[in-house]
C-alpha positions in Angstrom: 86.1 -107.0 25.5 84.0 -109.2 26.1 87.4 -111.7 26.3 87.2 -112.1 30.1 83.6 -113.3 30.3 84.5 -115.6 27.1 87.4 -117.5 28.9 85.2 -117.8 32.0 82.1 -118.9 30.8 84.5 -121.2 28.9 87.0 -122.6 30.4 88.9 -124.2 28.2 87.7 -123.2 24.9 90.0 -122.3 22.3 89.2 -118.4 22.3 89.8 -116.6 18.7 90.5 -112.6 18.9 90.2 -111.4 15.0 89.3 -108.1 13.5 89.9 -106.5 10.4 92.7 -103.7 11.6 96.4 -105.1 12.5 96.8 -101.8 14.9 93.7 -103.0 16.6 94.8 -106.2 16.6 97.6 -105.3 18.4 96.0 -102.6 21.3 93.6 -105.8 21.8 95.9 -107.6 22.2 97.7 -105.2 24.9 94.4 -104.8 26.5 93.5 -108.8 26.6 96.1 -110.6 26.3 96.1 -112.6 29.2 92.3 -113.6 27.8 93.2 -114.7 24.5 96.3 -116.8 23.6 95.1 -116.6 18.9 94.7 -113.6 17.1 93.8 -112.9 13.6 94.0 -110.2 11.1 91.0 -110.6 8.7 87.9 -109.4 6.9 83.9 -110.8 8.8 82.9 -111.2 4.9 85.9 -113.6 4.0 87.2 -115.3 7.7 90.6 -117.3 8.4 89.1 -119.6 9.9 88.4 -123.4 8.2 84.2 -124.7 7.4 83.2 -126.0 9.9 85.7 -125.0 12.4 83.5 -122.5 15.2 82.2 -123.7 18.2 80.6 -120.1 19.0 81.1 -116.5 16.8 80.9 -113.9 19.9 80.5 -110.8 17.8 80.4 -106.9 18.7 79.4 -103.9 16.8 80.9 -105.3 13.2 78.2 -106.1 11.3 77.3 -103.1 11.0 80.1 -102.0 8.9 79.9 -104.5 5.9 79.2 -103.3 2.7 77.6 -106.9 2.3 75.7 -108.7 5.5 74.5 -111.2 3.2 78.0 -112.6 2.4 78.7 -112.1 6.3 76.1 -113.7 6.6 77.3 -117.1 4.9 81.1 -116.3 5.9 79.2 -116.9 9.0 77.3 -120.0 8.0 80.6 -121.5 7.1 82.6 -121.6 9.8 80.6 -122.6 12.1 80.0 -125.5 13.9 77.0 -127.9 13.1 74.8 -126.6 15.8 77.2 -124.1 17.1 76.0 -119.9 18.1 76.2 -116.5 16.7 75.8 -114.4 19.1 76.2 -110.0 17.5 75.5 -106.8 18.5 75.2 -103.7 16.3 73.8 -100.2 15.6 70.0 -99.6 15.0 68.7 -97.5 12.4 68.2 -95.0 15.1 71.4 -94.7 16.3 72.7 -91.2 15.6 69.2 -89.9 14.8 69.8 -86.4 17.1 72.7 -85.9 14.5 71.5 -87.0 11.5 68.2 -84.5 12.0 70.5 -82.0 13.4 73.1 -81.8 10.1 69.9 -81.7 7.6 68.9 -78.8 9.2 72.6 -77.3 7.5 71.9 -79.6 3.8 71.1 -82.1 2.0 74.4 -84.7 2.4 74.7 -87.8 4.2 77.2 -86.9 7.1 75.9 -89.9 9.6 76.0 -93.2 8.8 72.4 -95.0 8.4 72.6 -98.5 10.8 69.8 -101.6 8.6 67.7 -102.5 11.2 67.0 -106.2 12.7 64.5 -107.1 10.1 67.0 -105.8 7.1 70.1 -107.8 8.7 67.8 -111.1 9.2 66.3 -111.1 5.6 69.9 -112.1 4.8 71.1 -114.6 6.6 70.6 -118.0 5.6 68.6 -120.5 5.9 70.7 -122.9 8.0 70.8 -119.9 10.5 68.1 -119.9 13.3 67.8 -116.6 14.4 66.7 -115.0 17.7 66.9 -111.5 18.6 66.5 -108.8 20.7 66.9 -105.0 21.0 67.5 -102.9 23.2 67.7 -99.1 23.5 70.4 -97.2 24.1 71.0 -93.5 25.2 73.8 -92.1 25.4 73.9 -88.1 25.9 76.9 -85.8 25.2 77.3 -82.3 26.5 78.3 -80.6 23.7 78.2 -81.6 20.3 82.4 -81.6 20.2 82.0 -84.6 23.2 80.1 -86.6 20.9 82.2 -86.0 18.0 85.3 -87.4 19.4 83.9 -89.6 20.3 83.2 -91.2 17.3 86.4 -90.1 16.0 88.3 -92.0 18.9 86.2 -95.4 17.8 87.2 -94.5 14.7 83.7 -93.8 13.1 83.1 -92.9 9.7 80.7 -92.4 7.2 81.1 -94.8 5.0 77.6 -94.5 3.2 77.3 -93.1 -0.4 76.1 -90.0 -1.2 78.9 -88.4 2.2 80.3 -85.3 0.9 84.4 -86.7 0.4 85.9 -83.7 1.8 86.7 -82.3 5.5 83.4 -81.1 6.8 83.0 -77.6 7.6 84.0 -74.0 6.6 85.7 -73.9 3.8 89.0 -72.4 3.5 88.3 -69.0 2.6 84.8 -68.6 4.3 
C-alpha cells in the first residue's frame, strides 16, 4: 500500500513486492502494478533474494505473523546491503486488548492474537542491525463488535497462538 510513496521517494529504485500468499501477490499487483514491476511469492523468514542485494526493506504488518522473529531479522540482515535500512511497522501487546478482555470474561481459551513488545522483538535482532524505534498508539472505534470481527476476517487475520481453540467459536450445534 506504500508502493506509490516508495516510487515517489525512490524513482530510480527497483521496487520488489513480496508476500507469502500468491493470492495477495496477485491482488497487490492488480491494485499497485503501476508502481512495482517485480513481484515475488516468498516467506519473510526465507527470502528468495540474494545476499547483500537490497538497499531498503519496507515491511508493513508482517513481523507479527512470523513464528521466529530471530530468524526473520537474520534473514533481513542477510539480504540487506551494508548501510541499508529496514523500516517496518507491526502490532504491539496492547493491540486488540479490549477484545481480549471481553473474551476473558467468557472463558480461559486464547481467542485473540498476542503480539510481542518492541523490546521483545529488538532483543531477537542480530548485532549487525542498528535499531531505532518509535511506538505509536492508534485507536480505532467500532460501533458494534461484528464490525470489528468482519474487518479482521476481511484482512485475513486469524488466531496463531498456542492454546487457541481449534473449532469454530460460538455456540455449539444443538445448544
